[in-house]
C-alpha positions as CSV (number, residue, x, y, z in Angstrom):
1,M,-10.5,10.4,14.8
2,A,-9.3,8.5,18.5
3,L,-11.6,11.3,20.7
4,F,-14.2,10.3,18.1
5,F,-14.2,6.4,19.4
6,L,-13.0,6.7,22.7
7,S,-15.5,9.3,23.5
8,R,-18.7,7.5,21.9
9,P,-20.8,5.2,25.0
10,S,-20.4,1.3,24.6
11,D,-23.2,-1.1,25.7
12,L,-20.8,-3.3,26.2
13,P,-17.7,-3.5,28.6
14,L,-15.5,-4.4,26.5
15,A,-12.6,-2.1,28.2
16,R,-12.7,-4.6,31.2
17,D,-11.5,-7.6,28.5
18,P,-8.2,-9.4,29.0
19,S,-7.6,-8.9,25.7
20,A,-8.0,-5.0,25.7
21,R,-4.2,-4.7,27.2
22,F,-3.0,-7.0,25.1
23,L,-4.1,-5.7,21.4
24,V,-2.7,-2.2,22.7
25,W,0.5,-3.6,22.8
26,I,0.7,-6.3,20.2
27,T,-0.5,-3.2,18.0
28,A,2.4,-1.1,18.8
29,L,4.9,-3.3,18.5
30,M,3.4,-4.1,14.9
31,V,3.6,-0.1,14.1
32,F,7.2,0.0,15.1
33,L,8.3,-2.9,12.8
34,A,6.2,-1.5,10.0
35,T,7.3,2.1,10.2
36,L,11.1,0.6,10.8
37,A,10.5,-1.4,7.5
38,L,9.3,1.6,5.4
39,A,11.7,4.2,7.1
40,G,14.5,1.3,5.9
41,A,13.2,1.1,2.3
42,M,12.3,4.9,2.0
43,M,16.5,5.2,3.0
44,V,17.6,2.5,0.3
45,S,15.7,4.2,-2.3
46,E,17.0,7.7,-2.0
47,M,20.6,6.2,-1.5
48,A,20.3,4.5,-4.7
49,Q,18.4,7.6,-6.6
50,R,21.4,9.9,-5.5
51,W,23.7,6.9,-7.0
52,D,21.9,6.7,-10.2
53,S,21.7,10.3,-11.2
54,G,25.4,11.1,-10.2
55,L,26.7,7.5,-11.9
56,A,24.4,7.1,-14.6
57,G,26.1,7.6,-18.0
58,G,29.5,7.3,-17.0
59,L,32.9,5.9,-17.0
60,T,36.0,5.4,-14.5
61,V,39.5,4.4,-15.8
62,Q,41.8,3.7,-13.1
63,I,45.3,3.5,-14.3
64,A,47.7,1.6,-11.8
65,P,51.3,2.0,-10.7
66,L,53.2,-0.5,-12.9
67,P,57.3,-1.7,-11.5
68,G,59.6,1.1,-12.9
69,G,60.8,-0.1,-16.2
70,A,57.8,-1.8,-16.9
71,A,55.9,0.4,-18.6
72,A,56.0,4.4,-19.6
73,P,55.8,6.5,-16.4
74,L,52.5,7.2,-14.8
75,D,51.4,10.8,-16.2
76,E,52.5,9.5,-19.6
77,R,50.3,6.7,-19.4
78,V,47.3,9.1,-18.0
79,E,47.9,11.2,-20.6
80,A,47.7,8.7,-23.7
81,A,44.3,7.0,-22.1
82,L,43.1,10.9,-22.1
83,T,43.8,10.8,-25.8
84,V,41.9,8.0,-26.6
85,L,39.3,8.7,-24.5
86,R,39.1,12.1,-26.2
87,S,38.5,10.9,-29.4
88,S,36.3,7.6,-29.0
89,P,32.8,7.8,-29.8
90,G,30.2,8.5,-27.3
91,V,32.3,10.0,-24.4
92,K,31.6,13.7,-23.6
93,T,34.4,14.7,-21.3
94,A,37.3,13.2,-20.0
95,R,39.0,14.7,-16.7
96,A,42.3,13.0,-14.9
97,L,41.6,13.3,-10.9
98,T,44.9,15.0,-9.1
99,S,46.6,12.7,-6.7
100,A,45.0,15.1,-3.8
101,D,41.9,14.3,-5.6
102,T,42.6,10.3,-5.3
103,A,43.8,11.0,-1.0
104,R,40.4,12.5,-0.3
105,L,38.4,9.4,-1.9
106,L,40.8,7.2,0.0
107,E,40.5,9.0,3.1
108,P,37.9,7.9,4.9
109,W,39.4,3.9,4.7
110,L,43.2,4.8,4.5
111,G,43.0,7.9,6.7
112,P,45.3,10.7,6.8
113,E,48.0,8.1,5.0
114,A,46.0,8.1,1.5
115,A,48.1,11.3,0.9
116,D,51.6,10.1,1.7
117,P,53.6,11.2,-2.0
118,L,55.6,7.2,-1.2
119,L,51.9,5.3,-1.1
120,P,51.9,3.7,-4.5
121,M,48.4,5.3,-5.4
122,P,46.6,4.6,-9.0
123,R,45.3,7.9,-11.1
124,L,41.9,8.0,-11.9
125,I,39.5,9.8,-15.3
126,D,36.6,10.3,-14.7
127,V,34.8,9.9,-18.1
128,T,31.1,11.1,-19.4
129,T,29.6,9.9,-21.8
130,D,26.2,11.6,-24.3
131,G,25.9,8.5,-26.7
132,P,26.1,4.9,-26.8
133,V,30.1,3.3,-26.4
134,D,31.7,0.5,-27.3
135,V,33.0,-0.9,-23.9
136,P,35.1,-3.9,-24.5
137,G,36.5,-1.9,-27.5
138,L,37.5,1.1,-25.8
139,A,38.4,-1.4,-22.9
140,Q,41.0,-3.1,-25.3
141,H,42.1,0.3,-26.9
142,L,43.0,1.7,-23.5
143,K,45.2,-1.2,-22.2
144,S,47.3,-0.9,-25.0
145,A,47.7,3.3,-25.1
146,A,48.1,2.9,-21.4
147,P,49.2,-0.4,-20.0
148,G,47.5,-1.1,-16.6
149,A,44.6,1.0,-17.6
150,I,40.9,-0.6,-16.3
151,L,37.6,0.7,-17.6
152,D,34.8,0.5,-15.0
153,D,31.6,0.6,-16.6
154,H,29.1,2.4,-14.0
155,A,26.0,1.0,-15.9
156,V,27.2,-3.0,-14.6
157,W,27.7,-2.3,-11.2
158,L,24.4,0.3,-11.2
159,A,22.0,-2.5,-12.8
160,D,22.9,-4.4,-9.9
161,L,22.3,-1.5,-7.5
162,R,18.8,-1.3,-8.8
163,S,18.4,-5.3,-8.5
164,F,19.2,-4.6,-5.2
165,T,17.1,-1.9,-4.2
166,G,13.8,-3.7,-6.0
167,A,15.1,-6.6,-3.8
168,V,14.8,-4.4,-0.7
169,H,11.4,-2.8,-1.5
170,L,9.9,-6.0,-2.3
171,A,11.3,-7.2,1.3
172,A,10.3,-4.7,3.0
173,L,6.6,-5.0,1.6
174,G,6.4,-8.5,2.6
175,L,7.5,-7.8,6.0
176,V,4.6,-4.9,6.3
177,G,2.4,-7.9,4.6
178,L,3.5,-10.0,7.4
179,I,3.3,-7.4,10.1
180,G,-0.4,-6.5,8.7
181,G,-1.2,-10.3,8.5
182,A,-0.4,-10.5,12.0
183,G,-2.7,-7.6,13.0
184,V,-5.8,-9.0,11.3
185,M,-5.6,-12.3,13.4
186,S,-4.6,-10.3,16.5
187,V,-7.9,-8.3,16.0
188,I,-9.9,-11.5,14.9
189,F,-8.9,-13.1,18.0
190,S,-9.8,-9.7,20.5
191,V,-13.3,-9.4,18.7
192,R,-13.8,-13.1,19.1
193,A,-13.2,-13.6,22.6
194,G,-14.9,-10.2,23.4
195,L,-18.0,-11.5,21.4
196,A,-17.6,-15.1,23.6
197,I,-16.9,-13.1,26.9
198,H,-20.4,-10.7,26.6
199,R,-22.5,-13.3,24.5
200,H,-25.0,-13.0,26.8
201,V,-25.5,-8.9,26.8
202,V,-24.7,-9.3,23.1
203,E,-27.8,-11.9,22.7
204,L,-30.0,-9.7,25.3
205,L,-29.3,-6.4,22.9
206,H,-30.5,-8.2,20.1
207,L,-33.9,-9.3,22.0
208,M,-34.3,-5.5,22.3
209,G,-34.2,-4.8,19.2
210,A,-30.5,-4.0,18.3
211,T,-28.6,-4.8,14.9
212,D,-26.2,-6.5,13.7
213,R,-24.4,-3.3,12.3
214,Y,-25.3,-1.5,15.9
215,I,-23.2,-4.7,17.9
216,A,-20.7,-4.4,14.9
217,R,-19.9,-0.3,16.3
218,Q,-19.4,-1.6,19.6
219,F,-16.7,-3.7,18.6
220,E,-15.2,-1.2,16.2
221,R,-14.9,1.5,18.7
222,H,-13.5,-0.7,21.1
223,V,-10.8,-2.1,18.5
224,V,-9.8,1.4,17.1
225,G,-9.5,2.8,20.0
226,L,-7.3,0.5,20.8
227,S,-5.2,0.3,18.1
228,L,-4.5,3.9,18.2
229,R,-3.4,3.7,21.8
230,G,-1.0,0.8,20.3
231,G,0.1,2.5,16.9
232,M,0.8,6.1,18.4
233,V,2.9,4.0,20.9
234,G,4.7,2.5,18.3
235,L,5.4,5.3,16.2
236,A,7.0,7.3,18.8
237,L,9.2,4.1,19.6
238,A,10.1,4.0,16.1
239,L,10.9,7.9,15.8
240,A,13.0,7.2,18.9
241,T,15.1,4.7,17.3
242,L,15.2,6.5,13.9
243,A,16.7,9.8,15.5
244,G,19.0,7.7,17.3
245,V,20.3,5.9,14.6
246,H,20.8,9.0,12.6
247,H,22.6,10.6,15.5
248,A,25.2,8.0,15.9
249,S,25.6,8.1,12.0
250,R,27.0,11.9,12.2
251,G,29.9,10.4,14.0
252,L,31.4,8.3,11.0
253,R,32.5,10.2,8.1
254,A,29.8,10.5,5.6
255,S,31.4,8.5,3.1
256,L,31.5,5.2,4.6
257,L,27.8,5.8,5.2
258,P,24.7,7.0,3.4
259,D,22.8,10.0,4.5
260,L,19.9,8.4,6.6
261,T,17.7,11.4,6.8
262,L,14.2,11.2,5.0
263,A,12.7,14.1,3.3
264,P,9.2,15.6,5.1
265,W,7.1,13.8,3.2
266,Q,8.5,10.7,4.2
267,W,7.9,11.8,7.5
268,A,4.5,12.4,7.0
269,A,4.2,8.9,5.5
270,L,5.5,7.2,8.2
271,A,3.1,9.3,10.3
272,L,0.0,8.2,8.6
273,V,1.2,4.0,9.7
274,P,-1.2,3.9,13.0
275,L,-3.9,5.2,11.1
276,A,-3.1,2.5,8.7
277,A,-3.2,0.2,11.6
278,A,-6.5,1.7,12.8
279,L,-8.5,1.0,9.5
280,L,-7.3,-2.2,9.0
281,A,-8.0,-2.8,12.6
282,L,-11.7,-1.2,12.0
283,A,-12.4,-3.7,8.8
284,T,-11.3,-6.6,10.5
285,A,-13.4,-6.2,13.6
286,R,-16.5,-5.2,11.1
287,W,-16.3,-8.4,9.1
288,T,-15.7,-10.7,12.0
289,V,-18.4,-9.1,14.3
290,L,-20.7,-9.5,11.0
291,R,-19.7,-12.9,10.4
292,R,-19.8,-14.2,14.4
293,L,-23.4,-12.7,14.8
294,E,-25.0,-14.2,11.2
295,S,-24.8,-17.7,13.5
296,L,-27.0,-16.0,16.5
297,P,-30.4,-16.8,16.8
């Protein structure tokens, strides 16, 4: 596509216009920002889908250690909680995590000290459901049978997570829309500047019989060529930034940061951003030129 637009001869010396360099760099900046915004939205969406699929329909029970003599031993309270859970309607399975399992979950935050047997650690019970569960009633029953038990309903904060990802998507779309609007204004400025600079040449072409559509194609090829050049620069910078962020994230603990990799189809979608910018520039240039030429004699 770029070779097609750049190889066609032009009757207007648009390549020497001062606005040409401006349009290349503003397009590069817009493609860079749009690519990063879309990549961020994709990463957040993938993270939310993984958490949703892994935690939907689940509950977690936390049983904290209590001061000596205040309640039954921790292991007895865990067994009491398991008995309540396994006899509750809607509960499919209930499995108590071992102290080693809990230590592995807390190790990214506490380090190796999480496995210290002297550290008072709560016991966790992973619960899966296969039907409706009376969460408030179950929480009350657990507190009675196992003092210190806290029931965490995943559906509550999964709903908050869905709201957050929805807000991120809207923000990303809004940012892309603003970037597209800025691109449209840049193309309009560049085309109008070219028409003003080459007004006499345009009028001469008109007198020679050139149609408005023919003149518009001169500007279309010029603007699309510049947009593709800038778009490829912006895409390269955005991909380099994403690669750098991914490389830096590999040095962090995986549980502290979501996976920042993208699927092949997502990389392909990001690669289409310069093409979308060029098509937007094409449509804008055509509309601007044809509208402007209507006022010429």
